[in-house]
C-alpha positions as CSV (number, residue, x, y, z in Angstrom):
1,M,0.3,21.2,9.5
2,R,1.9,17.9,10.4
3,T,-1.0,17.1,12.7
4,R,-3.6,17.5,10.0
5,F,-1.4,15.5,7.6
6,S,-1.1,12.7,10.2
7,E,-4.8,12.7,10.8
8,T,-5.5,12.3,7.1
9,L,-3.0,9.4,6.7
10,L,-4.3,7.6,9.7
11,A,-8.0,7.9,8.8
12,P,-9.7,4.5,8.6
13,D,-11.6,5.5,5.4
14,L,-8.3,6.2,3.6
15,Q,-6.9,2.8,4.9
16,R,-9.9,0.9,3.5
17,L,-9.8,2.8,0.2
18,S,-6.1,2.3,-0.2
19,Y,-6.2,-1.4,0.5
20,R,-9.0,-1.9,-2.0
21,C,-7.2,0.2,-4.6
22,A,-4.1,-2.0,-4.2
23,W,-6.0,-5.1,-5.1
24,V,-7.6,-3.4,-8.1
25,L,-4.2,-2.3,-9.3
26,Y,-2.9,-5.8,-8.8
27,G,-5.8,-7.1,-10.9
28,L,-5.0,-4.6,-13.6
29,I,-1.4,-5.6,-13.6
30,V,-2.3,-9.3,-14.0
31,V,-5.0,-8.7,-16.6
32,L,-3.2,-6.2,-18.7
33,G,0.0,-8.3,-18.5
34,S,-2.0,-11.2,-19.9
35,V,-3.1,-9.3,-23.1
36,P,-1.2,-10.6,-26.1
37,G,1.3,-8.1,-27.3
38,A,0.6,-5.6,-24.5
39,R,3.9,-6.3,-22.8
40,A,5.9,-5.9,-26.0
41,D,4.1,-2.6,-26.8
42,I,4.9,-1.0,-23.4
43,G,8.4,-2.5,-23.5
44,E,9.2,0.1,-26.1
45,Y,9.1,2.8,-23.4
46,A,10.7,1.0,-20.5
47,P,12.5,-2.3,-19.9
48,G,10.8,-5.1,-17.9
49,V,12.8,-4.5,-14.8
50,V,11.8,-0.9,-14.6
51,L,8.1,-1.8,-15.2
52,H,8.2,-4.4,-12.5
53,A,9.9,-2.1,-10.0
54,L,7.5,0.8,-10.7
55,A,4.4,-1.4,-10.6
56,Y,5.2,-3.4,-7.4
57,G,6.8,-0.4,-5.7
58,T,3.5,1.5,-6.2
59,L,1.6,-1.5,-4.9
60,A,3.8,-1.6,-1.8
61,A,3.1,2.1,-1.1
62,V,-0.6,1.8,-1.5
63,L,-0.6,-1.4,0.7
64,F,1.5,0.4,3.3
65,V,-1.1,3.2,3.5
66,G,-4.0,0.6,3.5
67,S,-2.5,-1.6,6.3
68,R,-3.3,-1.3,10.0
69,G,-0.8,-1.3,12.8
70,D,2.3,0.6,13.6
71,R,5.0,1.5,11.1
72,R,6.9,-1.7,11.4
73,A,3.8,-3.9,11.0
74,R,2.7,-1.9,8.0
75,A,6.1,-2.3,6.3
76,V,6.2,-6.0,6.9
77,K,2.6,-6.6,5.7
78,A,3.1,-4.5,2.6
79,A,6.4,-6.3,1.7
80,L,5.0,-9.8,2.3
81,T,1.8,-9.0,0.3
82,V,3.9,-7.7,-2.6
83,F,6.0,-10.9,-2.4
84,A,2.8,-13.0,-2.8
85,M,1.4,-10.7,-5.5
86,G,4.6,-10.9,-7.5
87,A,4.6,-14.7,-7.2
88,G,0.9,-14.8,-8.2
89,D,1.6,-12.7,-11.3
90,E,4.5,-14.9,-12.4
91,Y,2.3,-18.0,-11.7
92,V,-0.4,-16.7,-14.1
93,Q,2.3,-15.9,-16.7
94,S,3.5,-19.5,-16.6
95,F,0.2,-20.6,-18.2
96,L,0.3,-18.1,-21.0
97,P,2.0,-19.4,-24.2
98,Y,3.2,-15.9,-25.2
99,R,4.6,-15.1,-21.7
100,S,7.0,-16.9,-19.4
101,A,7.4,-16.9,-15.6
102,S,10.6,-15.6,-14.3
103,V,12.2,-15.8,-10.9
104,G,14.2,-12.7,-11.8
105,D,11.0,-10.7,-12.3
106,W,9.7,-11.9,-9.0
107,L,12.9,-10.9,-7.3
108,V,12.6,-7.4,-8.8
109,D,9.0,-7.3,-7.4
110,A,10.1,-8.4,-4.0
111,I,13.1,-6.0,-3.8
112,A,10.9,-3.0,-5.0
113,G,8.2,-3.9,-2.5
114,S,10.7,-4.2,0.3
115,A,12.6,-1.0,-0.6
116,V,9.4,1.1,-0.8
117,S,8.0,-0.4,2.5
118,M,11.3,0.3,4.3
119,A,11.5,3.8,2.9
120,L,8.0,4.7,4.0
121,R,8.5,3.3,7.5
122,P,10.5,6.2,9.0
123,L,8.3,8.8,7.1
124,W,5.0,7.5,8.4
125,P,3.4,9.3,11.4
126,Q,3.6,7.4,14.6
127,L,0.4,6.2,16.2
128,P,-0.6,7.7,19.5
129,S,0.5,5.5,22.4
130,G,-0.1,5.2,26.1
131,P,-3.2,4.7,28.2
132,G,-6.4,6.2,26.8
133,K,-4.8,7.0,23.4
134,R,-6.5,4.9,20.7
135,Y,-6.7,4.9,17.0
136,P,-9.1,4.6,15.2
137,P,-11.4,6.9,17.1
138,E,-14.7,5.8,18.5
139,A,-17.4,6.0,16.0
140,G,-20.1,8.6,16.5
141,R,-18.2,10.6,19.1
142,T,-18.9,14.3,18.7
143,T,-16.9,17.4,19.9
144,D,-18.2,20.2,22.0
145,T,-19.4,21.9,18.9
146,G,-21.6,19.0,18.0
147,R,-19.4,18.0,15.0
148,A,-18.2,14.4,14.6
149,S,-14.5,14.2,15.6
150,A,-12.0,12.2,13.6
151,L,-9.4,12.4,16.4
152,P,-8.9,9.9,19.2
153,R,-9.5,11.0,22.7
154,G,-6.4,12.2,24.6
155,C,-4.1,12.1,21.6
156,G,-2.8,15.6,22.2
157,C,-4.0,16.6,18.8
158,R,-5.5,20.0,18.2
159,Q,-9.2,20.0,17.7
160,E,-10.8,22.9,15.8
């Protein structure tokens, strides 16, 4: 069970999709946050700190999945990207007369991104290591049954 779950999480197609989704989500955050009155309307349901933490924590999780590298590299990349995204969002808000940029909001974004990245780090499957164990797998390689394999050679993973 864990092997199939690990294979799914480490699939290059999921990485690309997740990375793209993170940027689309960020664009939606910036655009929807720029709509006059939208922030006040959603503020009836949750305070700004909660909204920032949820939005940028989610971005960190999606970026973590979409990043390449080992667990540590993914966590660092996701956290640093969320730092930059939060700063960019606050920068855009500084130009809007009905919004204001806030260092406090950026700090919430940064803390949420860091917390989610660090929480995902020990939960993420470890990449195969050692000689001959590579990920992502070689493109076009097939198994003995003629089906394309999504597993790296020599990873010790069960092939069905």
